KEVOMI-93135 format. One line per field, with one value per residue (C-alpha): residue number from 1; residue in three letters; x, y, z. Coordinates in steps of 0.05 Angstrom, whole numbers, plus 5000, padded with zeros to 4 digits. Example, Ala and Ser with C-alpha at 12.3 -4.5 7.8 and 13.67 -1.06 7.14 Angstrom:
seq c(1 | 2)
type c(ALA | SER)
east c(5246 | 5273)
north c(4910 | 4979)
up c(5156 | 5143)
// end
This chain:
seq c(1 | 2 | 3 | 4 | 5 | 6 | 7 | 8 | 9 | 10 | 11 | 12 | 13 | 14 | 15 | 16 | 17 | 18 | 19 | 20 | 21 | 22 | 23 | 24 | 25 | 26 | 27 | 28 | 29 | 30 | 31 | 32 | 33 | 34 | 35 | 36 | 37 | 38 | 39 | 40 | 41 | 42 | 43 | 44 | 45 | 46 | 47 | 48 | 49 | 50 | 51 | 52 | 53 | 54 | 55 | 56 | 57 | 58 | 59 | 60 | 61 | 62 | 63 | 64 | 65 | 66 | 67 | 68 | 69 | 70 | 71 | 72 | 73 | 74 | 75 | 76 | 77 | 78 | 79 | 80 | 81 | 82 | 83 | 84 | 85 | 86 | 87 | 88 | 89 | 90 | 91 | 92 | 93 | 94 | 95 | 96 | 97 | 98 | 99 | 100 | 101 | 102 | 103 | 104 | 105 | 106 | 107 | 108 | 109 | 110 | 111 | 112 | 113 | 114 | 115 | 116 | 117 | 118 | 119 | 120 | 121 | 122 | 123 | 124 | 125 | 126 | 127 | 128 | 129 | 130 | 131 | 132 | 133 | 134 | 135 | 136 | 137 | 138 | 139 | 140 | 141 | 142 | 143 | 144 | 145 | 146 | 147 | 148 | 149 | 150 | 151 | 152 | 153 | 154 | 155 | 156 | 157 | 158 | 159 | 160 | 161 | 162 | 163 | 164 | 165 | 166 | 167 | 168 | 169 | 170 | 171 | 172 | 173 | 174 | 175 | 176 | 177 | 178 | 179 | 180 | 181 | 182 | 183 | 184 | 185 | 186 | 187 | 188 | 189 | 190 | 191 | 192 | 193 | 194 | 195 | 196 | 197 | 198 | 199 | 200 | 201 | 202 | 203 | 204 | 205 | 206 | 207 | 208 | 209 | 210 | 211 | 212 | 213)
type c(MET | SER | GLU | GLN | TYR | LEU | SER | ALA | PHE | ALA | VAL | ASP | ALA | ASP | ALA | LEU | LEU | ARG | THR | VAL | GLY | SER | GLY | ASP | GLU | ALA | PHE | VAL | ARG | GLY | ALA | LEU | ASP | ARG | ILE | GLY | PRO | LEU | ARG | ALA | ALA | ASP | GLN | LEU | LEU | ARG | ALA | THR | GLU | ALA | ALA | GLU | VAL | GLU | PRO | ALA | LEU | ARG | GLU | ILE | ALA | THR | GLY | ARG | LEU | ASP | PRO | SER | ARG | PRO | GLY | GLY | TYR | THR | TRP | LEU | LEU | GLU | LEU | LEU | LEU | PRO | GLY | ALA | GLY | ASP | ALA | LEU | GLY | ALA | ALA | VAL | LEU | PRO | GLY | ARG | GLY | TRP | HIS | GLU | LEU | ALA | ASP | ALA | PHE | GLU | ALA | TRP | GLY | LEU | PRO | ALA | LEU | ALA | GLY | LEU | TRP | ALA | ARG | PRO | TRP | PRO | PHE | PRO | PRO | PHE | PRO | ARG | ARG | ASP | SER | ALA | ALA | PRO | ASP | ASP | ASP | PRO | TRP | PRO | PHE | PRO | SER | LEU | ALA | ALA | GLY | PRO | GLU | LEU | ASP | ARG | VAL | ARG | ALA | GLU | LEU | ALA | GLY | PHE | ASP | PRO | GLU | ARG | ILE | HIS | ARG | GLU | THR | GLU | LEU | LEU | PRO | GLY | GLY | ASP | GLU | ASP | ALA | ALA | GLU | GLU | VAL | GLU | TRP | LEU | LEU | GLY | GLU | LEU | LEU | PRO | ALA | TRP | THR | ALA | GLY | ALA | LEU | GLU | ARG | ASP | ARG | GLY | LEU | LEU | LEU | LEU | ARG | ASP | GLY | GLY | LYS)
east c(5088 | 5069 | 5009 | 4967 | 4940 | 4873 | 4844 | 4779 | 4761 | 4699 | 4728 | 4712 | 4762 | 4752 | 4772 | 4834 | 4854 | 4845 | 4904 | 4949 | 4975 | 4934 | 4993 | 4959 | 5010 | 4958 | 4955 | 5030 | 5032 | 4971 | 5002 | 5069 | 5034 | 5001 | 5067 | 5079 | 5009 | 5002 | 5071 | 5054 | 4990 | 5031 | 4990 | 5047 | 5075 | 5116 | 5119 | 5178 | 5212 | 5186 | 5251 | 5235 | 5161 | 5160 | 5192 | 5141 | 5083 | 5108 | 5112 | 5038 | 5020 | 5058 | 5036 | 5108 | 5100 | 5159 | 5140 | 5205 | 5197 | 5212 | 5148 | 5106 | 5061 | 5011 | 5055 | 5034 | 4961 | 4969 | 4983 | 4933 | 4871 | 4859 | 4854 | 4814 | 4756 | 4733 | 4769 | 4720 | 4763 | 4823 | 4840 | 4901 | 4895 | 4946 | 4987 | 4995 | 4954 | 4897 | 4897 | 4872 | 4805 | 4783 | 4777 | 4739 | 4690 | 4677 | 4665 | 4617 | 4575 | 4603 | 4627 | 4623 | 4663 | 4713 | 4722 | 4733 | 4784 | 4823 | 4822 | 4874 | 4852 | 4905 | 4935 | 4958 | 4930 | 4994 | 5040 | 5096 | 5167 | 5156 | 5098 | 5040 | 4990 | 4987 | 5016 | 4967 | 4997 | 5016 | 5037 | 5006 | 4943 | 4886 | 4818 | 4755 | 4680 | 4631 | 4560 | 4521 | 4580 | 4582 | 4507 | 4520 | 4574 | 4526 | 4472 | 4520 | 4545 | 4474 | 4455 | 4518 | 4514 | 4576 | 4571 | 4602 | 4667 | 4671 | 4646 | 4695 | 4760 | 4801 | 4782 | 4813 | 4881 | 4932 | 4876 | 4886 | 4822 | 4849 | 4834 | 4759 | 4745 | 4781 | 4745 | 4678 | 4696 | 4714 | 4651 | 4602 | 4624 | 4679 | 4659 | 4584 | 4600 | 4650 | 4604 | 4547 | 4592 | 4613 | 4542 | 4516 | 4568 | 4551 | 4623 | 4663 | 4694 | 4770 | 4807 | 4882 | 4919 | 4992 | 5041 | 5057 | 5027)
north c(6800 | 6731 | 6697 | 6636 | 6593 | 6560 | 6508 | 6468 | 6399 | 6355 | 6288 | 6217 | 6217 | 6144 | 6126 | 6169 | 6134 | 6067 | 6083 | 6070 | 6000 | 5989 | 5971 | 6011 | 6029 | 6074 | 6115 | 6128 | 6141 | 6187 | 6231 | 6235 | 6252 | 6312 | 6346 | 6375 | 6403 | 6431 | 6463 | 6493 | 6522 | 6551 | 6510 | 6474 | 6500 | 6441 | 6379 | 6385 | 6330 | 6259 | 6232 | 6269 | 6252 | 6180 | 6148 | 6180 | 6160 | 6088 | 6088 | 6105 | 6054 | 5998 | 6019 | 6024 | 6092 | 6126 | 6164 | 6203 | 6226 | 6301 | 6338 | 6275 | 6263 | 6320 | 6358 | 6306 | 6325 | 6380 | 6323 | 6273 | 6316 | 6334 | 6259 | 6243 | 6290 | 6356 | 6421 | 6473 | 6534 | 6569 | 6635 | 6673 | 6704 | 6759 | 6762 | 6713 | 6685 | 6654 | 6594 | 6641 | 6644 | 6581 | 6623 | 6677 | 6626 | 6599 | 6669 | 6683 | 6621 | 6578 | 6516 | 6468 | 6515 | 6525 | 6450 | 6445 | 6500 | 6476 | 6401 | 6369 | 6311 | 6258 | 6235 | 6182 | 6167 | 6144 | 6172 | 6220 | 6220 | 6164 | 6202 | 6165 | 6205 | 6233 | 6301 | 6353 | 6412 | 6389 | 6438 | 6443 | 6436 | 6393 | 6397 | 6357 | 6361 | 6310 | 6285 | 6318 | 6361 | 6392 | 6405 | 6442 | 6483 | 6504 | 6522 | 6564 | 6602 | 6615 | 6646 | 6686 | 6762 | 6790 | 6855 | 6819 | 6816 | 6892 | 6902 | 6853 | 6865 | 6844 | 6772 | 6778 | 6747 | 6786 | 6834 | 6868 | 6904 | 6905 | 6831 | 6843 | 6844 | 6778 | 6745 | 6771 | 6744 | 6677 | 6671 | 6704 | 6676 | 6624 | 6576 | 6577 | 6561 | 6507 | 6475 | 6474 | 6444 | 6387 | 6373 | 6373 | 6319 | 6279 | 6285 | 6316 | 6385 | 6383 | 6449 | 6452 | 6511 | 6525 | 6583 | 6628 | 6611)
up c(0960 | 0982 | 0951 | 0966 | 0909 | 0918 | 0871 | 0876 | 0850 | 0851 | 0870 | 0891 | 0948 | 0963 | 0892 | 0898 | 0963 | 0929 | 0885 | 0945 | 0936 | 0873 | 0830 | 0774 | 0721 | 0687 | 0751 | 0747 | 0672 | 0674 | 0727 | 0690 | 0624 | 0658 | 0675 | 0606 | 0593 | 0663 | 0659 | 0591 | 0620 | 0678 | 0728 | 0764 | 0829 | 0851 | 0806 | 0758 | 0718 | 0710 | 0740 | 0805 | 0807 | 0784 | 0846 | 0892 | 0847 | 0846 | 0922 | 0923 | 0871 | 0906 | 0975 | 0998 | 1029 | 1062 | 1126 | 1122 | 1050 | 1048 | 1035 | 1041 | 0981 | 0981 | 0931 | 0880 | 0885 | 0833 | 0784 | 0811 | 0822 | 0748 | 0734 | 0796 | 0785 | 0753 | 0763 | 0789 | 0790 | 0820 | 0853 | 0878 | 0947 | 0960 | 1024 | 1081 | 1139 | 1100 | 1146 | 1200 | 1164 | 1201 | 1265 | 1228 | 1199 | 1269 | 1295 | 1238 | 1252 | 1196 | 1233 | 1174 | 1131 | 1187 | 1191 | 1116 | 1118 | 1179 | 1174 | 1127 | 1084 | 1094 | 1028 | 1034 | 1104 | 1139 | 1193 | 1175 | 1201 | 1252 | 1283 | 1314 | 1271 | 1201 | 1189 | 1216 | 1179 | 1109 | 1056 | 1005 | 1047 | 1019 | 1053 | 1037 | 1051 | 1023 | 1034 | 1091 | 1111 | 1042 | 1046 | 1112 | 1080 | 1024 | 1074 | 1115 | 1055 | 1031 | 1099 | 1110 | 1115 | 1079 | 1117 | 1177 | 1138 | 1135 | 1207 | 1238 | 1200 | 1260 | 1241 | 1172 | 1156 | 1196 | 1216 | 1149 | 1127 | 1056 | 1053 | 1061 | 0986 | 0975 | 1033 | 1007 | 0938 | 0969 | 1011 | 0963 | 0896 | 0894 | 0950 | 0933 | 0860 | 0877 | 0929 | 0880 | 0826 | 0871 | 0894 | 0822 | 0806 | 0870 | 0892 | 0948 | 0946 | 0953 | 0963 | 0953 | 0982 | 0965 | 0961 | 1019 | 1086)
// end
């Protein structure tokens, strides 16, 4: 059975973007040093050996980004985010189709949350594969809300009636009513807690989705 992995971080996204072209050796070494502990904690989905990861990290640090790099650079975020902010939590969502929740959020009157869920945060912000625009469907998929937008997400979650999830199961991923409990958990517990955690730290909320689409 396919699964989607969701992790949440309170981050200063601008500071993370400033690592691009910074020439910061500590940025590279810090990410490499996280491989072992994160692997030991069974928290790595993609990053493997330092010999594989280091060239991509150095491309970021030097600013010599390769638009044709297979997989881009978002796969490195699982190494970078623990050093760029505070981990707020993680969850495993069973099955596929979780990207479809953006449409459900819109239908349920949660436009700010729909935007957070559907809009990729470009890391680094540069075109992919000779395209005129950054990749609009990266995988893993990072999404970010900060400032007033994050306040709107919190307000939407606070006013949401979870009964709508059970009344409108056709909006659930794949139209599967068995996903209702996970969606209620996501909207009723996880996202409110993560949103509050980011706001308490005066940072943005960055969600990273990986695993099966």
